[in-house]
C-alpha positions as CSV (number, residue, x, y, z in Angstrom):
1,M,59.1,5.4,-25.4
2,M,61.5,6.4,-22.2
3,D,64.7,5.2,-21.1
4,N,67.0,6.7,-18.3
5,G,66.4,10.5,-19.1
6,R,65.6,9.8,-22.8
7,I,62.1,9.9,-24.3
8,D,61.7,8.6,-27.9
9,I,59.1,10.2,-30.1
10,A,58.5,8.2,-33.2
11,S,55.6,10.5,-34.5
12,I,53.4,13.6,-33.8
13,D,51.1,10.8,-32.4
14,D,53.3,10.3,-29.1
15,L,53.7,14.0,-28.5
16,K,51.2,14.1,-25.8
17,T,52.3,11.2,-23.9
18,A,56.1,12.1,-24.3
19,A,55.3,15.6,-23.1
20,Q,53.5,13.9,-19.8
21,K,56.3,11.8,-19.3
22,L,58.6,15.0,-19.4
23,L,56.7,16.6,-16.9
24,D,56.8,13.8,-14.6
25,M,60.3,13.2,-15.0
26,A,60.9,16.8,-14.2
27,G,59.4,16.3,-10.6
28,E,59.3,19.6,-8.7
29,R,61.5,21.5,-11.6
30,R,59.9,24.2,-13.1
31,V,62.7,25.7,-15.3
32,F,63.2,23.9,-18.9
33,A,66.2,25.2,-21.1
34,F,65.5,23.8,-24.7
35,D,68.6,22.7,-26.9
36,A,68.1,21.8,-30.4
37,P,68.4,23.1,-34.0
38,M,66.0,25.5,-35.8
39,G,62.9,23.1,-36.8
40,A,63.5,20.6,-34.3
41,G,60.2,20.8,-32.7
42,K,61.0,23.1,-29.7
43,T,57.8,25.0,-29.8
44,T,55.9,21.8,-30.8
45,L,56.9,20.1,-27.8
46,I,56.2,23.1,-25.4
47,K,52.7,23.3,-27.0
48,A,52.2,19.6,-26.0
49,L,53.6,20.6,-22.6
50,C,51.2,23.5,-22.1
51,E,48.5,21.2,-23.1
52,C,49.3,18.7,-20.3
53,L,49.2,21.6,-17.9
54,G,46.0,22.8,-18.8
55,V,46.6,25.5,-20.8
56,R,43.6,25.9,-23.4
57,E,44.8,29.2,-25.2
58,Y,46.6,28.9,-28.6
59,V,50.4,28.6,-27.9
60,T,52.7,30.1,-30.3
61,S,56.7,30.9,-30.4
62,P,57.2,34.3,-28.7
63,T,59.9,34.9,-31.4
64,F,59.1,38.6,-31.5
65,A,57.4,39.2,-28.3
66,I,60.2,37.2,-26.4
67,I,57.8,35.9,-23.9
68,N,54.3,34.7,-24.2
69,E,52.3,34.3,-20.8
70,Y,49.5,31.6,-20.9
71,Q,47.1,30.3,-18.0
72,S,46.9,27.3,-17.1
73,D,44.0,25.4,-14.9
74,T,45.6,26.7,-12.1
75,R,48.8,28.9,-12.7
76,P,50.7,30.9,-15.1
77,V,53.0,29.3,-17.7
78,F,56.0,31.4,-19.2
79,H,57.2,30.5,-22.6
80,F,60.4,32.3,-23.9
81,D,61.9,32.5,-27.2
82,L,65.4,34.1,-26.7
83,Y,66.6,33.7,-30.3
84,R,67.0,37.5,-30.9
85,L,68.7,38.7,-27.5
86,R,72.0,39.6,-27.8
87,N,73.5,39.2,-24.1
88,L,72.2,38.8,-20.8
89,N,71.6,42.4,-20.1
90,E,68.8,42.2,-22.7
91,A,67.4,39.4,-20.8
92,L,67.8,41.1,-17.5
93,D,66.0,44.1,-19.1
94,I,62.9,42.0,-19.8
95,G,63.2,40.8,-16.0
96,I,63.9,37.3,-16.9
97,E,65.0,36.7,-13.0
98,D,61.6,37.7,-11.7
99,Y,60.1,34.9,-14.0
100,L,62.9,32.0,-13.0
101,D,62.4,32.8,-9.4
102,S,58.6,32.8,-9.8
103,G,58.3,29.1,-9.0
104,E,56.1,28.8,-12.3
105,Y,56.8,26.9,-15.4
106,C,59.5,28.8,-17.7
107,F,60.0,27.0,-20.9
108,I,62.8,28.7,-22.5
109,E,63.7,28.2,-26.4
110,W,67.4,28.9,-27.5
111,P,68.7,30.0,-23.9
112,D,72.2,30.3,-24.5
113,V,72.5,33.8,-23.8
114,V,71.1,33.2,-20.2
115,N,72.9,29.7,-19.5
116,D,74.9,31.0,-16.6
117,F,72.0,32.7,-15.1
118,L,69.6,29.8,-15.0
119,P,69.0,28.2,-11.7
120,K,71.3,25.2,-11.0
121,E,68.2,22.9,-11.1
122,T,67.1,23.9,-14.6
123,L,66.0,20.8,-16.7
124,R,68.1,21.0,-19.9
125,V,65.9,19.4,-22.5
126,Q,68.0,18.4,-25.7
127,I,65.9,17.4,-28.9
128,K,67.8,15.4,-31.4
129,V,66.2,14.6,-35.0
130,N,67.1,11.3,-35.9
131,E,67.6,10.0,-39.8
132,D,64.1,8.7,-39.8
133,N,62.6,12.0,-38.8
134,S,61.7,10.8,-35.4
135,R,62.9,12.8,-32.2
136,T,64.7,11.9,-29.0
137,V,64.6,14.0,-26.0
138,I,67.4,13.8,-23.5
139,L,66.9,15.3,-20.4
140,Q,69.8,16.4,-18.2
């Protein structure tokens, strides 16, 4: 399932185990930037990550809200969908720097608009869809 910064997800049954491995590999890093095409499973993987962190509420993509805040067993978790933002100023207008500097988990879908602004320790999470419809998660 895991090999040097790669996590293979053969089916939905592997998702929770893969999410826990991703969290373990992240160590102290709290900002995750997800790079994947539409429909590759970014939100689905983030749901599994939230479940591993103890979030009990329903996790949905914040496509229109831009940011959702969830409560885990001990701390907040922030989930961003920046697909609709046109530039960095729009991200700054929602206070993204406060979230990124909070020390809390920040899961960012469509991070391109803020790439240059992300902390250097950001974990880059690339999801590749394989020919057999399995997924490979590559961490950088």
